[in-house]
DRENFITI-674622 format. One record per atom (N, C-alpha, C): residue number from 1; atom name; z negated, y negated, x negated. Coordinates in pm, whole numbers. Example, Ala and Ser with C-alpha at 12.3 -4.5 7.8 and 13.67 -1.06 7.14 Angstrom:
2
+-----+------+--------+--------+--------+
! pos ! site !      z !      y !      x !
+-----+------+--------+--------+--------+
!   1 !    N !   -780 !    569 !  -1319 !
!   1 !   CA !   -780 !    450 !  -1230 !
!   1 !    C !   -780 !    330 !  -1320 !
!   2 !    N !   -708 !    225 !  -1285 !
!   2 !   CA !   -714 !    106 !  -1367 !
!   2 !    C !   -787 !     -3 !  -1290 !
+-----+------+--------+--------+--------+
This chain:
139
+-----+------+--------+--------+--------+
! pos ! site !      z !      y !      x !
+-----+------+--------+--------+--------+
!   1 !    N !  -4905 !   4132 ! -10075 !
!   1 !   CA !  -4867 !   4037 !  -9972 !
!   1 !    C !  -4987 !   4014 !  -9880 !
!   2 !    N !  -5012 !   3890 !  -9850 !
!   2 !   CA !  -5119 !   3856 !  -9755 !
!   2 !    C !  -5070 !   3883 !  -9614 !
!   3 !    N !  -5159 !   3936 !  -9535 !
!   3 !   CA !  -5124 !   3968 !  -9397 !
!   3 !    C !  -5120 !   3844 !  -9310 !
!   4 !    N !  -5183 !   3737 !  -9354 !
!   4 !   CA !  -5195 !   3617 !  -9271 !
!   4 !    C !  -5060 !   3549 !  -9249 !
!   5 !    N !  -4973 !   3549 !  -9350 !
!   5 !   CA !  -4845 !   3477 !  -9336 !
!   5 !    C !  -4755 !   3536 !  -9227 !
!   6 !    N !  -4726 !   3666 !  -9231 !
!   6 !   CA !  -4643 !   3718 !  -9121 !
!   6 !    C !  -4714 !   3718 !  -8986 !
!   7 !    N !  -4848 !   3730 !  -8987 !
!   7 !   CA !  -4921 !   3728 !  -8860 !
!   7 !    C !  -4914 !   3590 !  -8795 !
!   8 !    N !  -4927 !   3485 !  -8876 !
!   8 !   CA !  -4917 !   3349 !  -8821 !
!   8 !    C !  -4774 !   3322 !  -8773 !
!   9 !    N !  -4676 !   3365 !  -8852 !
!   9 !   CA !  -4536 !   3347 !  -8811 !
!   9 !    C !  -4507 !   3422 !  -8681 !
!  10 !    N !  -4559 !   3544 !  -8669 !
!  10 !   CA !  -4539 !   3622 !  -8547 !
!  10 !    C !  -4608 !   3557 !  -8428 !
!  11 !    N !  -4727 !   3501 !  -8451 !
!  11 !   CA !  -4797 !   3433 !  -8342 !
!  11 !    C !  -4719 !   3310 !  -8297 !
!  12 !    N !  -4663 !   3235 !  -8391 !
!  12 !   CA !  -4582 !   3118 !  -8355 !
!  12 !    C !  -4456 !   3159 !  -8278 !
!  13 !    N !  -4390 !   3264 !  -8326 !
!  13 !   CA !  -4271 !   3313 !  -8255 !
!  13 !    C !  -4306 !   3358 !  -8113 !
!  14 !    N !  -4417 !   3429 !  -8101 !
!  14 !   CA !  -4458 !   3477 !  -7969 !
!  14 !    C !  -4491 !   3360 !  -7876 !
!  15 !    N !  -4557 !   3256 !  -7930 !
!  15 !   CA !  -4592 !   3140 !  -7847 !
!  15 !    C !  -4467 !   3064 !  -7803 !
!  16 !    N !  -4370 !   3051 !  -7892 !
!  16 !   CA !  -4244 !   2984 !  -7855 !
!  16 !    C !  -4172 !   3066 !  -7748 !
!  17 !    N !  -4171 !   3197 !  -7764 !
!  17 !   CA !  -4109 !   3283 !  -7662 !
!  17 !    C !  -4182 !   3277 !  -7529 !
!  18 !    N !  -4314 !   3275 !  -7533 !
!  18 !   CA !  -4391 !   3265 !  -7410 !
!  18 !    C !  -4367 !   3132 !  -7340 !
!  19 !    N !  -4361 !   3024 !  -7417 !
!  19 !   CA !  -4328 !   2894 !  -7359 !
!  19 !    C !  -4189 !   2896 !  -7295 !
!  20 !    N !  -4095 !   2960 !  -7361 !
!  20 !   CA !  -3959 !   2969 !  -7306 !
!  20 !    C !  -3954 !   3047 !  -7177 !
!  21 !    N !  -4032 !   3154 !  -7167 !
!  21 !   CA !  -4034 !   3234 !  -7045 !
!  21 !    C !  -4097 !   3155 !  -6930 !
!  22 !    N !  -4205 !   3083 !  -6961 !
!  22 !   CA !  -4277 !   3013 !  -6855 !
!  22 !    C !  -4214 !   2881 !  -6814 !
!  23 !    N !  -4148 !   2812 !  -6906 !
!  23 !   CA !  -4101 !   2677 !  -6878 !
!  23 !    C !  -3953 !   2668 !  -6844 !
!  24 !    N !  -3873 !   2762 !  -6887 !
!  24 !   CA !  -3729 !   2751 !  -6867 !
!  24 !    C !  -3688 !   2800 !  -6729 !
!  25 !    N !  -3581 !   2745 !  -6678 !
!  25 !   CA !  -3528 !   2783 !  -6547 !
!  25 !    C !  -3395 !   2855 !  -6558 !
!  26 !    N !  -3333 !   2856 !  -6675 !
!  26 !   CA !  -3206 !   2924 !  -6693 !
!  26 !    C !  -3234 !   3068 !  -6734 !
!  27 !    N !  -3168 !   3163 !  -6670 !
!  27 !   CA !  -3194 !   3304 !  -6693 !
!  27 !    C !  -3157 !   3344 !  -6836 !
!  28 !    N !  -3050 !   3289 !  -6890 !
!  28 !   CA !  -3008 !   3321 !  -7026 !
!  28 !    C !  -3115 !   3279 !  -7125 !
!  29 !    N !  -3171 !   3160 !  -7108 !
!  29 !   CA !  -3276 !   3113 !  -7198 !
!  29 !    C !  -3403 !   3195 !  -7184 !
!  30 !    N !  -3432 !   3243 !  -7064 !
!  30 !   CA !  -3548 !   3330 !  -7046 !
!  30 !    C !  -3527 !   3462 !  -7119 !
!  31 !    N !  -3407 !   3518 !  -7112 !
!  31 !   CA !  -3379 !   3642 !  -7184 !
!  31 !    C !  -3389 !   3620 !  -7335 !
!  32 !    N !  -3343 !   3505 !  -7383 !
!  32 !   CA !  -3357 !   3475 !  -7526 !
!  32 !    C !  -3503 !   3461 !  -7566 !
!  33 !    N !  -3584 !   3407 !  -7479 !
!  33 !   CA !  -3726 !   3392 !  -7507 !
!  33 !    C !  -3796 !   3528 !  -7511 !
!  34 !    N !  -3755 !   3619 !  -7424 !
!  34 !   CA !  -3810 !   3755 !  -7428 !
!  34 !    C !  -3773 !   3822 !  -7560 !
!  35 !    N !  -3652 !   3799 !  -7607 !
!  35 !   CA !  -3611 !   3853 !  -7737 !
!  35 !    C !  -3696 !   3796 !  -7850 !
!  36 !    N !  -3729 !   3668 !  -7844 !
!  36 !   CA !  -3819 !   3610 !  -7945 !
!  36 !    C !  -3955 !   3678 !  -7943 !
!  37 !    N !  -4006 !   3706 !  -7826 !
!  37 !   CA !  -4135 !   3774 !  -7815 !
!  37 !    C !  -4128 !   3915 !  -7873 !
!  38 !    N !  -4020 !   3986 !  -7845 !
!  38 !   CA !  -4004 !   4120 !  -7901 !
!  38 !    C !  -3990 !   4116 !  -8053 !
!  39 !    N !  -3922 !   4015 !  -8106 !
!  39 !   CA !  -3910 !   4002 !  -8251 !
!  39 !    C !  -4044 !   3969 !  -8315 !
!  40 !    N !  -4129 !   3896 !  -8246 !
!  40 !   CA !  -4263 !   3870 !  -8298 !
!  40 !    C !  -4343 !   4000 !  -8306 !
!  41 !    N !  -4330 !   4084 !  -8208 !
!  41 !   CA !  -4397 !   4214 !  -8211 !
!  41 !    C !  -4342 !   4299 !  -8324 !
!  42 !    N !  -4210 !   4297 !  -8343 !
!  42 !   CA !  -4149 !   4372 !  -8454 !
!  42 !    C !  -4200 !   4324 !  -8588 !
!  43 !    N !  -4213 !   4194 !  -8605 !
!  43 !   CA !  -4264 !   4139 !  -8730 !
!  43 !    C !  -4407 !   4186 !  -8756 !
!  44 !    N !  -4489 !   4189 !  -8653 !
!  44 !   CA !  -4625 !   4240 !  -8667 !
!  44 !    C !  -4626 !   4389 !  -8702 !
!  45 !    N !  -4540 !   4466 !  -8639 !
!  45 !   CA !  -4535 !   4609 !  -8668 !
!  45 !    C !  -4499 !   4635 !  -8814 !
!  46 !    N !  -4400 !   4566 !  -8865 !
!  46 !   CA !  -4359 !   4587 !  -9003 !
!  46 !    C !  -4464 !   4535 !  -9100 !
!  47 !    N !  -4523 !   4419 !  -9068 !
!  47 !   CA !  -4625 !   4363 !  -9158 !
!  47 !    C !  -4747 !   4454 !  -9167 !
!  48 !    N !  -4793 !   4507 !  -9056 !
!  48 !   CA !  -4907 !   4597 !  -9061 !
!  48 !    C !  -4871 !   4731 !  -9125 !
!  49 !    N !  -4748 !   4774 !  -9111 !
!  49 !   CA !  -4705 !   4896 !  -9177 !
!  49 !    C !  -4708 !   4879 !  -9328 !
!  50 !    N !  -4662 !   4766 !  -9377 !
!  50 !   CA !  -4664 !   4739 !  -9521 !
!  50 !    C !  -4808 !   4720 !  -9569 !
!  51 !    N !  -4888 !   4650 !  -9491 !
!  51 !   CA !  -5026 !   4621 !  -9532 !
!  51 !    C !  -5111 !   4747 !  -9538 !
!  52 !    N !  -5090 !   4840 !  -9444 !
!  52 !   CA !  -5167 !   4963 !  -9441 !
!  52 !    C !  -5112 !   5070 !  -9534 !
!  53 !    N !  -4993 !   5048 !  -9589 !
!  53 !   CA !  -4925 !   5142 !  -9679 !
!  53 !    C !  -4916 !   5282 !  -9614 !
!  54 !    N !  -4863 !   5282 !  -9493 !
!  54 !   CA !  -4849 !   5407 !  -9418 !
!  54 !    C !  -4741 !   5493 !  -9483 !
!  55 !    N !  -4774 !   5619 !  -9510 !
!  55 !   CA !  -4679 !   5710 !  -9575 !
!  55 !    C !  -4565 !   5748 !  -9481 !
!  56 !    N !  -4592 !   5750 !  -9352 !
!  56 !   CA !  -4489 !   5788 !  -9255 !
!  56 !    C !  -4405 !   5670 !  -9209 !
!  57 !    N !  -4446 !   5549 !  -9241 !
!  57 !   CA !  -4378 !   5426 !  -9198 !
!  57 !    C !  -4359 !   5424 !  -9046 !
!  58 !    N !  -4468 !   5447 !  -8976 !
!  58 !   CA !  -4465 !   5454 !  -8830 !
!  58 !    C !  -4431 !   5317 !  -8770 !
!  59 !    N !  -4479 !   5209 !  -8832 !
!  59 !   CA !  -4450 !   5075 !  -8781 !
!  59 !    C !  -4302 !   5042 !  -8787 !
!  60 !    N !  -4239 !   5082 !  -8897 !
!  60 !   CA !  -4096 !   5055 !  -8911 !
!  60 !    C !  -4014 !   5142 !  -8816 !
!  61 !    N !  -4057 !   5266 !  -8797 !
!  61 !   CA !  -3987 !   5354 !  -8702 !
!  61 !    C !  -4000 !   5301 !  -8560 !
!  62 !    N !  -4120 !   5254 !  -8525 !
!  62 !   CA !  -4140 !   5198 !  -8392 !
!  62 !    C !  -4060 !   5070 !  -8374 !
!  63 !    N !  -4045 !   4994 !  -8482 !
!  63 !   CA !  -3962 !   4872 !  -8477 !
!  63 !    C !  -3817 !   4905 !  -8446 !
!  64 !    N !  -3766 !   5013 !  -8502 !
!  64 !   CA !  -3628 !   5053 !  -8472 !
!  64 !    C !  -3613 !   5091 !  -8325 !
!  65 !    N !  -3713 !   5158 !  -8269 !
!  65 !   CA !  -3708 !   5191 !  -8126 !
!  65 !    C !  -3713 !   5064 !  -8041 !
!  66 !    N !  -3796 !   4969 !  -8079 !
!  66 !   CA !  -3806 !   4844 !  -8002 !
!  66 !    C !  -3675 !   4767 !  -8009 !
!  67 !    N !  -3610 !   4768 !  -8126 !
!  67 !   CA !  -3480 !   4700 !  -8139 !
!  67 !    C !  -3376 !   4767 !  -8050 !
!  68 !    N !  -3374 !   4899 !  -8046 !
!  68 !   CA !  -3277 !   4970 !  -7961 !
!  68 !    C !  -3303 !   4942 !  -7814 !
!  69 !    N !  -3429 !   4943 !  -7773 !
!  69 !   CA !  -3461 !   4915 !  -7633 !
!  69 !    C !  -3429 !   4770 !  -7598 !
!  70 !    N !  -3454 !   4678 !  -7691 !
!  70 !   CA !  -3423 !   4537 !  -7666 !
!  70 !    C !  -3273 !   4514 !  -7654 !
!  71 !    N !  -3194 !   4588 !  -7733 !
!  71 !   CA !  -3049 !   4574 !  -7723 !
!  71 !    C !  -3000 !   4624 !  -7587 !
!  72 !    N !  -3054 !   4735 !  -7542 !
!  72 !   CA !  -3015 !   4786 !  -7409 !
!  72 !    C !  -3060 !   4691 !  -7300 !
!  73 !    N !  -3180 !   4637 !  -7315 !
!  73 !   CA !  -3232 !   4543 !  -7214 !
!  73 !    C !  -3148 !   4417 !  -7205 !
!  74 !    N !  -3107 !   4364 !  -7318 !
!  74 !   CA !  -3029 !   4240 !  -7315 !
!  74 !    C !  -2888 !   4268 !  -7262 !
!  75 !    N !  -2834 !   4385 !  -7290 !
!  75 !   CA !  -2702 !   4419 !  -7237 !
!  75 !    C !  -2703 !   4431 !  -7086 !
!  76 !    N !  -2801 !   4502 !  -7032 !
!  76 !   CA !  -2813 !   4517 !  -6887 !
!  76 !    C !  -2850 !   4384 !  -6823 !
!  77 !    N !  -2940 !   4310 !  -6888 !
!  77 !   CA !  -2980 !   4180 !  -6834 !
!  77 !    C !  -2864 !   4082 !  -6826 !
!  78 !    N !  -2782 !   4076 !  -6929 !
!  78 !   CA !  -2666 !   3987 !  -6926 !
!  78 !    C !  -2565 !   4030 !  -6821 !
!  79 !    N !  -2548 !   4160 !  -6804 !
!  79 !   CA !  -2456 !   4207 !  -6700 !
!  79 !    C !  -2504 !   4165 !  -6561 !
!  80 !    N !  -2634 !   4177 !  -6538 !
!  80 !   CA !  -2690 !   4137 !  -6409 !
!  80 !    C !  -2677 !   3987 !  -6389 !
!  81 !    N !  -2706 !   3911 !  -6495 !
!  81 !   CA !  -2696 !   3765 !  -6485 !
!  81 !    C !  -2553 !   3721 !  -6457 !
!  82 !    N !  -2457 !   3781 !  -6524 !
!  82 !   CA !  -2316 !   3745 !  -6500 !
!  82 !    C !  -2273 !   3781 !  -6358 !
!  83 !    N !  -2318 !   3895 !  -6308 !
!  83 !   CA !  -2284 !   3934 !  -6171 !
!  83 !    C !  -2347 !   3839 !  -6070 !
!  84 !    N !  -2473 !   3802 !  -6091 !
!  84 !   CA !  -2539 !   3708 !  -6001 !
!  84 !    C !  -2472 !   3571 !  -6008 !
!  85 !    N !  -2435 !   3528 !  -6129 !
!  85 !   CA !  -2368 !   3398 !  -6143 !
!  85 !    C !  -2232 !   3399 !  -6074 !
!  86 !    N !  -2163 !   3511 !  -6082 !
!  86 !   CA !  -2032 !   3519 !  -6017 !
!  86 !    C !  -2046 !   3517 !  -5865 !
!  87 !    N !  -2151 !   3581 !  -5812 !
!  87 !   CA !  -2169 !   3587 !  -5667 !
!  87 !    C !  -2234 !   3462 !  -5610 !
!  88 !    N !  -2330 !   3405 !  -5681 !
!  88 !   CA !  -2408 !   3292 !  -5628 !
!  88 !    C !  -2363 !   3157 !  -5681 !
!  89 !    N !  -2301 !   3154 !  -5798 !
!  89 !   CA !  -2257 !   3027 !  -5855 !
!  89 !    C !  -2363 !   2954 !  -5933 !
!  90 !    N !  -2477 !   3017 !  -5957 !
!  90 !   CA !  -2585 !   2953 !  -6032 !
!  90 !    C !  -2669 !   3060 !  -6099 !
!  91 !    N !  -2724 !   3025 !  -6215 !
!  91 !   CA !  -2817 !   3117 !  -6282 !
!  91 !    C !  -2955 !   3054 !  -6293 !
!  92 !    N !  -2986 !   2963 !  -6202 !
!  92 !   CA !  -3115 !   2898 !  -6199 !
!  92 !    C !  -3217 !   2992 !  -6136 !
!  93 !    N !  -3331 !   3011 !  -6202 !
!  93 !   CA !  -3431 !   3107 !  -6155 !
!  93 !    C !  -3489 !   3065 !  -6021 !
!  94 !    N !  -3511 !   2937 !  -6000 !
!  94 !   CA !  -3568 !   2890 !  -5874 !
!  94 !    C !  -3478 !   2923 !  -5756 !
!  95 !    N !  -3347 !   2919 !  -5777 !
!  95 !   CA !  -3255 !   2950 !  -5668 !
!  95 !    C !  -3235 !   3100 !  -5650 !
!  96 !    N !  -3275 !   3181 !  -5749 !
!  96 !   CA !  -3252 !   3325 !  -5742 !
!  96 !    C !  -3375 !   3403 !  -5702 !
!  97 !    N !  -3485 !   3336 !  -5676 !
!  97 !   CA !  -3607 !   3409 !  -5640 !
!  97 !    C !  -3595 !   3477 !  -5506 !
!  98 !    N !  -3518 !   3421 !  -5416 !
!  98 !   CA !  -3499 !   3479 !  -5284 !
!  98 !    C !  -3381 !   3576 !  -5292 !
!  99 !    N !  -3403 !   3702 !  -5261 !
!  99 !   CA !  -3299 !   3803 !  -5278 !
!  99 !    C !  -3208 !   3818 !  -5157 !
! 100 !    N !  -3239 !   3752 !  -5049 !
! 100 !   CA !  -3154 !   3765 !  -4931 !
! 100 !    C !  -3032 !   3675 !  -4945 !
! 101 !    N !  -2935 !   3698 !  -4858 !
! 101 !   CA !  -2814 !   3617 !  -4857 !
! 101 !    C !  -2848 !   3475 !  -4814 !
! 102 !    N !  -2781 !   3378 !  -4871 !
! 102 !   CA !  -2806 !   3238 !  -4837 !
! 102 !    C !  -2743 !   3204 !  -4703 !
! 103 !    N !  -2810 !   3117 !  -4626 !
! 103 !   CA !  -2752 !   3067 !  -4502 !
! 103 !    C !  -2681 !   2937 !  -4534 !
! 104 !    N !  -2556 !   2931 !  -4503 !
! 104 !   CA !  -2482 !   2808 !  -4523 !
! 104 !    C !  -2397 !   2812 !  -4648 !
! 105 !    N !  -2312 !   2709 !  -4661 !
! 105 !   CA !  -2216 !   2708 !  -4771 !
! 105 !    C !  -2276 !   2671 !  -4906 !
! 106 !    N !  -2398 !   2610 !  -4913 !
! 106 !   CA !  -2450 !   2569 !  -5042 !
! 106 !    C !  -2497 !   2687 !  -5126 !
! 107 !    N !  -2515 !   2804 !  -5068 !
! 107 !   CA !  -2561 !   2920 !  -5143 !
! 107 !    C !  -2455 !   2977 !  -5235 !
! 108 !    N !  -2329 !   2960 !  -5202 !
! 108 !   CA !  -2222 !   3007 !  -5287 !
! 108 !    C !  -2199 !   3157 !  -5279 !
! 109 !    N !  -2245 !   3223 !  -5176 !
! 109 !   CA !  -2221 !   3366 !  -5167 !
! 109 !    C !  -2079 !   3388 !  -5118 !
! 110 !    N !  -2000 !   3452 !  -5199 !
! 110 !   CA !  -1861 !   3470 !  -5163 !
! 110 !    C !  -1835 !   3603 !  -5096 !
! 111 !    N !  -1934 !   3690 !  -5089 !
! 111 !   CA !  -1909 !   3825 !  -5043 !
! 111 !    C !  -1938 !   3848 !  -4898 !
! 112 !    N !  -2063 !   3871 !  -4865 !
! 112 !   CA !  -2097 !   3921 !  -4733 !
! 112 !    C !  -2106 !   3815 !  -4627 !
! 113 !    N !  -2102 !   3862 !  -4503 !
! 113 !   CA !  -2120 !   3773 !  -4390 !
! 113 !    C !  -2258 !   3796 !  -4334 !
! 114 !    N !  -2312 !   3695 !  -4271 !
! 114 !   CA !  -2446 !   3710 !  -4213 !
! 114 !    C !  -2435 !   3707 !  -4062 !
! 115 !    N !  -2403 !   3824 !  -4000 !
! 115 !   CA !  -2392 !   3835 !  -3855 !
! 115 !    C !  -2531 !   3840 !  -3795 !
! 116 !    N !  -2536 !   3813 !  -3668 !
! 116 !   CA !  -2661 !   3830 !  -3595 !
! 116 !    C !  -2689 !   3979 !  -3577 !
! 117 !    N !  -2585 !   4062 !  -3567 !
! 117 !   CA !  -2604 !   4205 !  -3543 !
! 117 !    C !  -2671 !   4272 !  -3662 !
! 118 !    N !  -2646 !   4226 !  -3784 !
! 118 !   CA !  -2707 !   4290 !  -3899 !
! 118 !    C !  -2853 !   4251 !  -3915 !
! 119 !    N !  -2897 !   4145 !  -3848 !
! 119 !   CA !  -3033 !   4098 !  -3860 !
! 119 !    C !  -3121 !   4152 !  -3749 !
! 120 !    N !  -3064 !   4171 !  -3628 !
! 120 !   CA !  -3144 !   4214 !  -3514 !
! 120 !    C !  -3175 !   4362 !  -3525 !
! 121 !    N !  -3293 !   4403 !  -3478 !
! 121 !   CA !  -3329 !   4545 !  -3486 !
! 121 !    C !  -3249 !   4627 !  -3386 !
! 122 !    N !  -3237 !   4755 !  -3414 !
! 122 !   CA !  -3163 !   4845 !  -3325 !
! 122 !    C !  -3241 !   4867 !  -3197 !
! 123 !    N !  -3170 !   4890 !  -3087 !
! 123 !   CA !  -3235 !   4913 !  -2959 !
! 123 !    C !  -3265 !   5060 !  -2943 !
! 124 !    N !  -3357 !   5090 !  -2855 !
! 124 !   CA !  -3394 !   5228 !  -2826 !
! 124 !    C !  -3286 !   5290 !  -2740 !
! 125 !    N !  -3236 !   5405 !  -2782 !
! 125 !   CA !  -3130 !   5472 !  -2708 !
! 125 !    C !  -3183 !   5583 !  -2617 !
! 126 !    N !  -3313 !   5587 !  -2600 !
! 126 !   CA !  -3373 !   5691 !  -2516 !
! 126 !    C !  -3351 !   5663 !  -2367 !
! 127 !    N !  -3400 !   5752 !  -2282 !
! 127 !   CA !  -3382 !   5732 !  -2138 !
! 127 !    C !  -3458 !   5609 !  -2092 !
! 128 !    N !  -3392 !   5527 !  -2015 !
! 128 !   CA !  -3451 !   5403 !  -1967 !
! 128 !    C !  -3431 !   5387 !  -1819 !
! 129 !    N !  -3452 !   5270 !  -1765 !
! 129 !   CA !  -3439 !   5249 !  -1621 !
! 129 !    C !  -3296 !   5250 !  -1572 !
! 130 !    N !  -3200 !   5230 !  -1658 !
! 130 !   CA !  -3061 !   5224 !  -1615 !
! 130 !    C !  -2993 !   5360 !  -1618 !
! 131 !    N !  -2864 !   5364 !  -1582 !
! 131 !   CA !  -2791 !   5491 !  -1582 !
! 131 !    C !  -2765 !   5538 !  -1725 !
! 132 !    N !  -2764 !   5669 !  -1744 !
! 132 !   CA !  -2731 !   5725 !  -1874 !
! 132 !    C !  -2581 !   5749 !  -1881 !
! 133 !    N !  -2529 !   5790 !  -1996 !
! 133 !   CA !  -2385 !   5810 !  -2007 !
! 133 !    C !  -2328 !   5914 !  -1913 !
! 134 !    N !  -2411 !   6008 !  -1865 !
! 134 !   CA !  -2361 !   6110 !  -1774 !
! 134 !    C !  -2355 !   6059 !  -1631 !
! 135 !    N !  -2409 !   5940 !  -1603 !
! 135 !   CA !  -2402 !   5881 !  -1472 !
! 135 !    C !  -2523 !   5907 !  -1386 !
! 136 !    N !  -2625 !   5977 !  -1438 !
! 136 !   CA !  -2745 !   6005 !  -1359 !
! 136 !    C !  -2840 !   5887 !  -1366 !
! 137 !    N !  -2915 !   5866 !  -1261 !
! 137 !   CA !  -3015 !   5759 !  -1252 !
! 137 !    C !  -3150 !   5815 !  -1293 !
! 138 !    N !  -3226 !   5738 !  -1379 !
! 138 !   CA !  -3359 !   5782 !  -1420 !
! 138 !    C !  -3463 !   5715 !  -1331 !
! 139 !    N !  -3574 !   5784 !  -1314 !
! 139 !   CA !  -3679 !   5730 !  -1229 !
! 139 !    C !  -3774 !   5643 !  -1306 !
+-----+------+--------+--------+--------+
């Protein structure tokens, strides 16, 4: 088997995945593009393993580990995306770059409230010019 055929196919898959990561705004499509990139790496690992005729088949073993890690990554990623979509109402990357709560009704945050008290810093509770709780005056 010529090494050029799977290497060119893997390069094309990786380029399509890279384009998907850089150009897409939907989180689901970005996750699918990352999977394409990982599959391109897997194809290279198996192709080089066959080409080098490795007795231990290290490329194929590493491919199995990459597949297991990719499955866990996509499971956790989809869970996070679904939770964000449920809370924010959108899975657009441009709208999700800011991690703070949205001000106003267009953000779609159904959970928390944005009080002024949660934003303002805490005051110093040390001795000051006014009376303390015991009723003594400070100088």
